[in-house]
C-alpha positions in Angstrom: 177.3 54.7 214.9 174.2 53.9 212.7 172.1 50.7 212.9 169.0 50.1 211.1 166.8 47.3 212.5 163.9 45.6 210.6 161.5 43.2 211.9 157.8 42.4 211.2 158.5 39.4 208.6 157.1 36.4 208.6 155.3 33.7 207.0 151.9 35.2 205.0 149.5 33.5 202.8 149.0 34.6 198.9 146.8 37.5 199.1 147.6 38.7 202.6 149.1 41.8 204.3 152.1 42.1 206.7 153.7 45.3 207.9 157.4 45.9 208.7 159.2 48.0 210.3 162.8 49.5 210.1 164.1 51.1 213.2 167.2 53.4 212.9 169.9 54.8 215.5 172.5 57.0 215.1 170.8 58.9 212.0 168.2 60.6 211.3 165.7 59.5 208.7 163.6 62.1 208.2 166.9 64.1 207.0 168.6 61.4 204.8 165.3 59.4 203.4 165.4 55.6 203.7 164.4 52.7 201.3 163.3 49.2 201.1 165.0 46.5 198.8 164.5 42.8 198.8 166.0 39.9 197.7 165.0 36.6 196.7 168.4 34.7 196.6 167.3 31.1 195.7 165.5 32.2 192.5 166.9 32.0 188.8 168.9 35.3 187.5 168.3 38.0 187.4 165.2 37.5 189.7 167.6 36.4 192.5 169.2 40.5 192.1 168.5 43.2 194.7 165.5 45.0 193.4 164.1 48.5 194.6 160.8 48.4 196.3 159.8 51.9 197.6 161.5 55.1 199.2 160.7 57.9 201.2 162.6 61.5 201.1 163.4 63.9 203.6 160.4 65.6 202.2 158.3 62.8 202.5 157.9 62.0 199.0 157.3 58.4 198.2 158.2 56.2 195.1 157.7 52.8 194.7 158.4 50.2 192.1 156.1 49.4 189.6 155.1 45.9 190.2 153.9 47.4 194.1 152.4 50.1 193.2 148.5 50.6 194.8 149.4 47.7 197.3 152.4 48.7 199.3 152.7 52.4 201.1 155.6 53.7 202.6 155.8 55.3 205.8 157.6 57.4 208.5 157.2 58.2 212.3 159.8 60.7 212.8 159.1 60.7 216.3 160.5 57.1 216.5 162.8 57.3 214.0 161.4 54.4 211.7 159.9 53.7 208.8 157.4 51.4 207.7 156.5 49.6 205.0 152.6 48.2 204.8 152.1 45.6 202.0 148.8 44.1 200.7 148.0 41.6 198.3 151.1 39.6 198.6 152.5 37.0 195.9 154.4 34.1 195.8 157.1 35.7 194.0 157.4 38.8 196.5 159.1 35.9 198.7 161.9 37.5 199.7 164.4 39.1 202.5 163.7 42.8 202.6 166.1 45.2 203.6 166.0 48.5 204.6 168.6 51.6 203.5 169.7 55.2 204.3 172.7 56.6 203.0 175.3 54.0 202.5 174.0 51.7 205.3 172.1 48.6 205.0 169.6 46.4 208.3 170.4 42.5 208.3 167.0 42.1 206.7 163.8 40.7 207.2 161.9 37.2 205.6 159.1 37.3 204.2 157.7 33.8 203.1 154.3 34.0 200.7 153.1 30.6 200.8 150.0 28.8 201.7 
C-alpha cells in the first residue's frame, strides 16, 4: 500500500524560508518521480485551484512553476525515499496547503501560512 506523508509546514513570515518533506512508503519515488502542488481553498477562483509547484523526475530532472523559479528547490534522498521542497523568500499569497503526488497517490497535505 502506497502512503505519502508531508511534513514541515507551519507559520512563516513573508520573506522567510521553509523546507517541506514528503516521505513515501510502498513505492520507490526514484523510479516514479514526484511532484508538489499547492492549493489555497479560501481564495477566489481561479486562485483557489490546485496548482503545480515543482517536480523531480526519475532521472533527477527538476521543473518548476514560473512563479517559484529561483526561490524553490526540489530534491530527493533516495535512501530515505523522501522528497524535499526548499522554499525561500515566501510571499503571503503563497499561503496554501502543499501536497505531494506520485503516480496517482496524494499525500494529505501540510499547511503553510505565510503571514507576519
